[in-house]
C-alpha positions as CSV (number, residue, x, y, z in Angstrom):
1,M,-5.7,-23.7,-3.3
2,S,-2.0,-23.1,-3.0
3,T,1.2,-23.5,-1.0
4,V,2.8,-20.9,1.2
5,V,6.4,-21.3,2.3
6,I,7.6,-19.5,5.5
7,L,11.3,-19.1,5.8
8,G,12.1,-19.3,9.5
9,A,10.4,-21.1,12.3
10,G,11.1,-18.5,15.0
11,E,8.4,-16.6,16.9
12,I,7.1,-14.7,13.9
13,G,7.2,-17.7,11.5
14,G,5.5,-20.0,14.0
15,A,2.8,-17.5,14.8
16,L,2.2,-16.9,11.1
17,A,1.9,-20.6,10.3
18,R,-0.8,-21.0,13.0
19,Q,-2.8,-17.9,12.0
20,L,-2.6,-18.5,8.3
21,A,-3.5,-22.2,8.7
22,A,-6.6,-21.2,10.6
23,T,-7.9,-19.1,7.7
24,D,-8.2,-22.3,5.6
25,L,-7.2,-20.1,2.6
26,V,-4.2,-22.2,1.4
27,S,-3.9,-25.9,1.0
28,R,-0.4,-26.3,2.4
29,I,2.1,-24.4,4.5
30,V,5.7,-25.4,4.7
31,L,8.0,-24.1,7.5
32,V,11.7,-24.0,6.4
33,D,14.4,-23.5,9.0
34,E,18.0,-24.6,9.6
35,L,16.7,-26.4,12.7
36,A,14.6,-28.9,10.8
37,T,13.3,-30.6,14.0
38,V,12.0,-27.3,15.3
39,A,10.3,-26.5,12.0
40,A,8.8,-30.0,11.9
41,G,7.7,-29.8,15.5
42,K,5.9,-26.5,15.1
43,A,4.3,-27.7,11.9
44,L,3.0,-30.8,13.7
45,D,1.6,-28.7,16.5
46,V,-0.3,-26.5,14.1
47,A,-1.6,-29.5,12.2
48,Q,-2.8,-31.2,15.4
49,S,-4.8,-28.1,16.3
50,G,-6.6,-28.3,13.0
51,P,-9.4,-30.7,14.1
52,V,-10.0,-28.6,17.2
53,D,-10.4,-25.3,15.2
54,R,-11.8,-27.1,12.1
55,Y,-9.3,-26.1,9.5
56,H,-7.8,-28.4,7.0
57,T,-4.5,-26.8,6.0
58,A,-1.7,-29.4,5.5
59,M,1.5,-28.6,7.4
60,S,5.1,-29.7,7.1
61,G,8.6,-28.6,8.3
62,T,12.0,-29.0,6.7
63,N,15.4,-27.5,6.3
64,D,15.3,-27.8,2.5
65,I,15.1,-24.4,0.8
66,A,14.0,-26.1,-2.4
67,A,10.5,-26.2,-0.8
68,V,10.0,-22.8,-2.3
69,V,9.8,-24.3,-5.8
70,G,6.2,-24.0,-7.0
71,A,5.1,-22.0,-3.9
72,A,2.4,-19.4,-4.5
73,I,3.8,-17.1,-1.8
74,V,7.1,-17.1,0.1
75,V,7.4,-15.3,3.5
76,V,10.7,-14.3,4.9
77,A,10.4,-14.5,8.7
78,D,12.8,-15.3,11.5
79,R,15.1,-18.1,12.4
80,A,14.4,-20.4,15.3
81,A,18.1,-20.6,16.4
82,Q,18.2,-17.1,17.8
83,P,15.7,-14.7,19.5
84,G,14.7,-11.9,17.2
85,G,16.5,-13.8,14.4
86,E,14.8,-12.0,11.4
87,W,16.5,-12.7,8.1
88,Q,18.4,-9.6,7.1
89,D,21.9,-8.2,6.2
90,E,24.2,-10.4,4.0
91,A,22.6,-13.7,5.1
92,G,19.1,-12.3,4.2
93,L,20.3,-11.0,0.9
94,A,21.9,-14.4,0.0
95,L,18.6,-16.1,0.9
96,L,16.6,-13.7,-1.3
97,K,18.8,-14.3,-4.2
98,R,18.6,-18.1,-3.8
99,V,14.8,-18.1,-3.4
100,A,14.3,-15.7,-6.4
101,G,16.4,-18.1,-8.5
102,L,14.4,-21.1,-7.4
103,N,10.9,-19.5,-7.7
104,L,10.6,-16.9,-10.5
105,A,7.0,-15.8,-9.8
106,A,6.0,-15.9,-6.2
107,P,5.8,-12.7,-4.2
108,L,8.4,-12.5,-1.4
109,L,6.9,-11.0,1.8
110,C,9.3,-9.7,4.5
111,S,7.2,-10.1,7.7
112,G,9.7,-8.8,10.2
113,A,10.1,-5.3,11.6
114,A,13.9,-5.0,10.9
115,Q,13.8,-6.0,7.2
116,S,13.5,-2.6,5.5
117,G,17.2,-2.7,4.6
118,L,16.7,-6.2,3.2
119,I,13.9,-5.0,0.9
120,E,16.1,-2.1,-0.3
121,R,19.0,-4.4,-1.1
122,G,16.8,-7.1,-2.6
123,V,15.3,-4.6,-5.1
124,N,18.5,-2.5,-5.8
125,E,21.2,-5.2,-5.6
126,A,19.4,-8.5,-6.4
127,G,17.1,-6.9,-9.1
128,I,13.9,-8.3,-7.6
129,A,10.9,-6.3,-8.7
130,R,9.4,-4.1,-6.0
131,A,5.9,-5.4,-6.9
132,R,7.2,-8.8,-5.8
133,L,9.4,-8.0,-2.8
134,F,7.8,-5.9,0.0
135,G,7.3,-5.8,3.8
136,T,4.1,-6.5,5.7
137,G,4.9,-5.1,9.2
138,A,3.4,-1.7,8.3
139,E,-0.1,-3.2,8.7
140,A,0.8,-4.1,12.3
141,L,1.9,-0.5,12.9
142,R,-1.4,0.8,11.4
143,A,-3.3,-1.6,13.7
144,A,-1.4,-0.3,16.7
145,V,-2.1,3.4,15.8
146,T,-5.8,2.5,15.3
147,A,-5.9,0.9,18.8
148,I,-4.5,4.0,20.6
149,T,-6.7,6.3,18.5
150,A,-9.7,4.2,19.6
151,L,-8.8,4.7,23.2
152,E,-8.3,8.4,22.8
153,A,-11.6,8.8,21.0
154,N,-13.5,6.3,23.3
155,A,-14.6,4.5,20.1
156,A,-14.5,1.0,18.7
157,A,-11.3,0.2,16.7
158,A,-13.5,-1.3,14.0
159,D,-15.1,2.1,13.3
160,I,-11.7,3.8,12.7
161,S,-10.0,4.1,9.3
162,L,-6.5,5.6,9.0
163,S,-3.2,5.2,7.1
164,V,0.4,5.4,8.2
165,L,3.2,6.6,5.8
166,G,6.9,7.1,5.8
167,R,9.8,5.4,7.6
168,P,9.5,4.0,11.1
169,P,10.1,4.7,13.9
170,H,10.8,8.4,13.7
171,Q,9.5,9.5,10.3
172,V,6.0,8.1,10.4
173,I,3.2,10.3,9.3
174,V,-0.5,9.7,10.2
175,P,-2.6,11.9,7.9
176,W,-5.4,12.5,10.5
177,D,-7.4,14.7,8.1
178,E,-7.9,11.7,5.8
179,G,-8.7,9.3,8.5
180,A,-12.2,8.7,9.8
181,I,-14.1,7.6,13.0
182,G,-17.5,6.4,12.1
183,G,-17.5,8.3,8.9
184,R,-16.3,11.6,10.4
185,S,-12.9,13.0,9.9
186,I,-10.6,12.2,12.8
187,A,-9.3,15.7,12.8
188,K,-12.9,16.9,13.6
189,V,-13.6,14.3,16.2
190,L,-10.3,14.8,18.2
191,S,-8.8,18.1,19.3
192,A,-5.4,19.4,18.2
193,A,-4.0,18.5,21.6
194,Q,-5.3,14.9,21.4
195,L,-3.8,14.5,17.9
196,A,-0.5,15.9,19.1
197,R,-0.5,13.4,22.0
198,L,-1.2,10.6,19.5
199,D,1.6,11.7,17.2
200,A,4.0,11.7,20.1
201,R,3.2,8.1,20.8
202,V,3.5,6.7,17.3
203,A,7.3,6.2,17.3
204,R,7.0,4.1,20.4
205,L,4.7,1.6,18.7
206,W,7.6,0.4,16.6
207,P,8.6,-2.5,16.4
208,P,5.4,-4.5,16.8
209,G,5.6,-7.9,18.5
210,P,5.7,-11.2,16.7
211,Y,2.0,-12.0,17.0
212,A,1.1,-8.6,15.6
213,L,3.6,-9.1,12.7
214,A,2.1,-12.5,12.0
215,S,-1.4,-11.1,12.0
216,A,-0.3,-8.4,9.5
217,A,1.3,-10.9,7.2
218,T,-1.8,-13.1,7.4
219,R,-4.1,-10.2,6.5
220,I,-1.9,-9.2,3.5
221,I,-1.8,-12.8,2.2
222,R,-5.5,-13.1,2.5
223,S,-6.1,-9.9,0.5
224,A,-3.6,-11.1,-2.2
225,I,-5.1,-14.5,-2.6
226,T,-8.7,-13.2,-2.6
227,R,-7.9,-10.2,-4.8
228,S,-9.5,-7.9,-2.2
229,P,-9.6,-4.2,-3.4
230,R,-8.7,-3.1,0.2
231,L,-5.8,-0.7,0.6
232,H,-3.0,-2.0,2.8
233,M,0.1,-0.4,4.2
234,A,3.3,-2.1,3.0
235,T,7.0,-1.3,3.1
236,V,8.1,-0.8,-0.6
237,A,11.2,0.3,-2.4
238,V,10.9,3.9,-3.3
239,T,11.2,5.2,-6.9
240,R,12.6,8.6,-7.9
241,G,9.1,10.1,-8.3
242,E,8.2,9.0,-4.8
243,G,11.3,10.0,-2.8
244,T,14.9,9.0,-2.5
245,P,15.6,6.1,-4.8
246,G,17.2,3.1,-3.2
247,R,15.3,3.6,0.1
248,S,12.2,2.0,1.3
249,A,9.1,3.5,3.0
250,I,5.5,2.7,4.1
251,M,3.0,3.4,1.3
252,P,-0.6,2.4,0.5
253,V,-0.9,-0.6,-1.9
254,T,-3.4,-2.8,-3.5
255,L,-2.6,-6.5,-3.9
256,R,-3.1,-9.4,-6.3
257,P,-1.8,-13.0,-6.1
258,S,1.5,-12.1,-7.8
259,G,2.2,-9.3,-5.3
260,I,1.6,-5.5,-5.4
261,A,-1.0,-4.5,-8.0
262,E,-0.5,-0.8,-7.4
263,V,1.3,1.6,-5.2
264,V,-1.3,4.3,-4.5
265,A,-0.2,7.9,-4.1
266,P,-1.7,9.2,-0.8
267,V,-4.2,12.1,-0.8
268,L,-2.8,14.5,1.8
269,S,-3.5,18.0,3.2
270,S,-0.9,20.6,2.4
271,R,0.6,20.3,5.9
272,D,0.8,16.5,5.7
273,R,2.2,16.7,2.1
274,V,5.2,18.7,3.4
275,R,5.8,16.3,6.3
276,Y,5.5,13.3,3.9
277,E,7.9,14.7,1.3
278,T,10.4,15.5,4.0
279,S,10.3,12.0,5.3
280,M,10.5,10.5,1.9
281,S,13.6,12.6,0.9
282,G,15.5,11.9,4.1
């Protein structure tokens, strides 16, 4: 069992602490926030719900960034002092540099919806490996697309498999030909008009809300810890062979406890390949 540190006790950080604690996958979760009393209060609230929901994750809250030392995973979330206070820009970059210096091995997961620029700067300016620094919000976007597809198809969301690629909100590609509903290609289950209607709605699904973002981060942490072979959508820094270097985009990945195991090249139709390459070069 291991320790996960969440940087920020805002809406995303608090929701993530509760959801991750309930999985009973880690031994300890530490909420770190400039407002130490808020971090400690939320940690106590989560800990007190443990006996009700029968999980045993130890919880604590602090304002001491040194809590990241020895952590297995560090999540960059949002600050409690301001609504929508995701760590980003210069403050976020300074935080990443400090954390990377204190913990040389743990993956750094950006759980917010506005942190693509932070990922780009962390890799390109701070020199953090892209396998170690990536975003988890793309999983929430995939879940949202799955939900509206289920409604359109009158199907159960659990029976739908699909991917999302590119750069949200306006350069997101859903390769419908590669997706499936109950084992059948989505493009064969839904009409062209239905797919066009879904495509038109995708941009409006971004950004996801704090609970969806917390759920996405929890799912990715679970797969990393358990070494699940499942493909996830993650926001990663792009290499020259994948698109415009220095940018970030949503791509399929597999995970391991140290971060990204592999960035998987998507299998696309000729039409989707053109759309994908256009989005990646923009």
